[in-house]
C-alpha positions as CSV (number, residue, x, y, z in Angstrom):
1,M,2.6,-137.1,8.2
2,V,-0.2,-135.7,7.4
3,L,0.7,-132.4,8.6
4,I,3.9,-132.6,7.4
5,H,2.0,-133.2,3.9
6,Q,-0.5,-130.0,4.4
7,N,3.1,-127.4,5.9
8,L,4.6,-128.8,2.2
9,Y,1.8,-127.4,0.0
10,Q,0.9,-125.0,2.0
11,E,4.3,-123.5,1.0
12,D,5.3,-122.2,-2.2
13,N,9.2,-124.9,-1.4
14,L,7.9,-128.5,-1.5
15,T,11.1,-129.3,0.0
16,G,11.4,-128.2,3.1
17,V,9.4,-127.5,6.4
18,D,8.5,-124.8,9.1
19,L,10.4,-126.9,11.9
20,K,8.2,-124.4,14.1
21,D,5.0,-124.7,12.9
22,Y,5.5,-128.9,12.4
23,F,6.1,-129.0,15.8
24,I,3.7,-126.5,17.2
25,K,0.5,-127.7,15.2
26,L,2.1,-131.7,16.5
27,I,2.0,-130.9,19.9
28,R,-0.8,-129.3,20.4
29,G,-2.4,-132.0,18.4
30,L,-1.3,-134.6,21.0
31,F,-2.7,-132.7,24.0
32,D,-5.9,-132.5,22.1
33,S,-5.8,-136.6,21.8
34,Y,-4.7,-137.4,25.2
35,N,-7.3,-134.2,26.1
36,I,-5.6,-132.0,27.7
37,R,-6.1,-128.8,29.8
38,K,-3.8,-126.0,31.1
39,S,-4.5,-126.7,34.4
40,Q,-3.1,-130.5,34.0
41,I,0.0,-129.9,32.4
42,D,1.6,-127.0,31.4
43,L,3.3,-126.8,27.9
44,D,6.4,-124.9,27.2
45,I,7.3,-124.8,23.8
46,E,10.8,-123.9,22.5
47,I,10.9,-124.2,18.1
48,E,13.5,-122.3,16.3
49,D,12.2,-121.3,13.4
50,I,14.0,-123.0,10.7
51,N,13.1,-125.0,7.8
52,L,14.7,-128.1,7.5
53,D,14.1,-131.3,4.7
54,V,11.5,-133.7,5.4
55,D,13.7,-136.0,4.9
56,T,15.2,-134.8,9.1
57,V,12.1,-133.5,9.8
58,I,9.9,-136.5,9.7
59,P,11.7,-139.6,11.6
60,L,12.0,-136.1,14.3
61,G,8.6,-135.5,14.6
62,L,8.1,-139.7,15.1
63,I,10.7,-139.0,17.7
64,A,9.5,-136.0,19.7
65,N,5.4,-137.7,18.8
66,E,6.5,-140.8,20.6
67,L,8.7,-138.8,23.8
68,I,5.5,-137.0,24.1
69,S,3.0,-139.6,24.5
70,N,5.3,-141.2,26.2
71,S,5.2,-138.2,29.1
72,L,1.5,-137.4,28.6
73,K,0.6,-141.0,29.4
74,Y,2.8,-142.0,32.4
75,A,4.7,-139.1,33.7
76,F,1.5,-137.8,35.9
77,Q,0.1,-140.7,37.2
78,E,-0.5,-140.4,41.0
79,Q,1.0,-137.4,40.6
80,N,-1.0,-134.1,43.0
81,K,1.4,-130.8,41.4
82,Q,0.8,-129.3,38.1
83,G,2.6,-131.2,35.1
84,L,5.3,-129.6,32.8
85,I,6.3,-130.6,29.8
86,R,8.9,-128.8,28.2
87,V,9.9,-129.1,24.2
88,A,13.8,-127.5,23.2
89,L,14.3,-128.1,19.4
90,K,17.5,-125.5,18.2
91,E,20.7,-125.3,16.5
92,V,23.3,-125.6,18.9
93,D,26.6,-124.8,17.2
94,D,26.9,-128.0,14.7
95,H,24.2,-129.9,15.9
96,L,20.3,-129.8,16.1
97,A,19.1,-130.6,19.7
98,L,15.9,-131.4,20.7
99,T,14.8,-131.8,24.1
100,V,11.4,-133.4,25.9
101,Q,11.6,-132.9,29.5
102,D,8.6,-133.2,32.3
103,N,8.7,-132.7,35.8
104,G,6.5,-136.2,36.5
105,V,7.6,-139.5,38.4
106,G,10.8,-140.0,36.5
107,I,11.9,-143.1,34.9
108,D,12.4,-146.6,37.5
109,P,16.1,-147.1,37.9
110,E,15.3,-150.7,36.7
111,Q,13.3,-149.9,33.8
112,M,16.2,-147.7,32.7
113,N,18.0,-151.3,31.0
114,T,14.8,-152.2,29.6
115,L,14.1,-149.2,28.4
116,G,15.1,-150.2,24.4
117,T,12.3,-152.9,24.7
118,S,9.4,-151.5,24.2
119,F,8.2,-150.4,20.6
120,G,7.7,-147.1,20.7
121,Y,11.5,-146.5,22.3
122,R,12.6,-149.5,19.5
123,L,11.6,-147.5,16.9
124,I,12.9,-144.2,18.6
125,Y,16.2,-146.1,18.7
126,V,15.9,-147.0,15.2
127,L,14.5,-143.1,13.6
128,I,17.9,-142.4,15.5
129,E,20.2,-144.3,14.0
130,Q,18.5,-143.0,10.7
131,L,19.3,-139.8,11.3
132,N,22.8,-140.8,12.3
133,A,22.3,-139.6,16.2
134,K,22.4,-139.9,19.6
135,I,20.3,-140.0,22.7
136,E,20.8,-138.3,26.1
137,V,18.6,-140.0,28.3
138,D,18.0,-137.9,32.3
139,S,15.5,-140.2,34.2
140,S,15.1,-138.1,37.2
141,G,12.1,-136.2,36.2
142,T,12.5,-137.6,32.6
143,S,15.0,-136.0,30.5
144,I,15.3,-137.0,27.6
145,Q,17.3,-135.1,24.1
146,V,18.3,-136.3,20.9
147,I,21.3,-134.9,19.1
148,V,21.4,-134.9,14.8
149,K,24.8,-134.1,13.9
150,K,23.8,-133.8,9.9
151,Y,20.1,-132.1,8.6
152,T,20.1,-130.0,5.4
153,K,18.7,-126.6,5.9
154,T,15.5,-125.1,3.0
């Protein structure tokens, strides 16, 4: 939230947020807060350079924060290979697609049924409803995509 406020007040446009700038700061802030070094986990960021309304960016940022935090906390436990987290946010046809993907251990198939019971995933699902979006989960590795159909460019 602080990043969004900083972004809004640094720009002349008080209604929109520079998506690329905001997400890069958010992601780098998460890596810093978890003390992650490049030697541990590589980061691949592909964010389109567009401005979006605050009502879309805030829930998208919170969703990305939860998904990336989960990757940093759980994906690379007991793993001896170099980790990779990929974050993409692009306009595709008539929608926005946020993808958070890692090459970690994946989600245990038995846990897939209870995925929505943790606080973090309940928050994600509430935010997805708020955005009138949908979520797609691929548990091998882990790839989660959030599709947002309605959003406003500024």
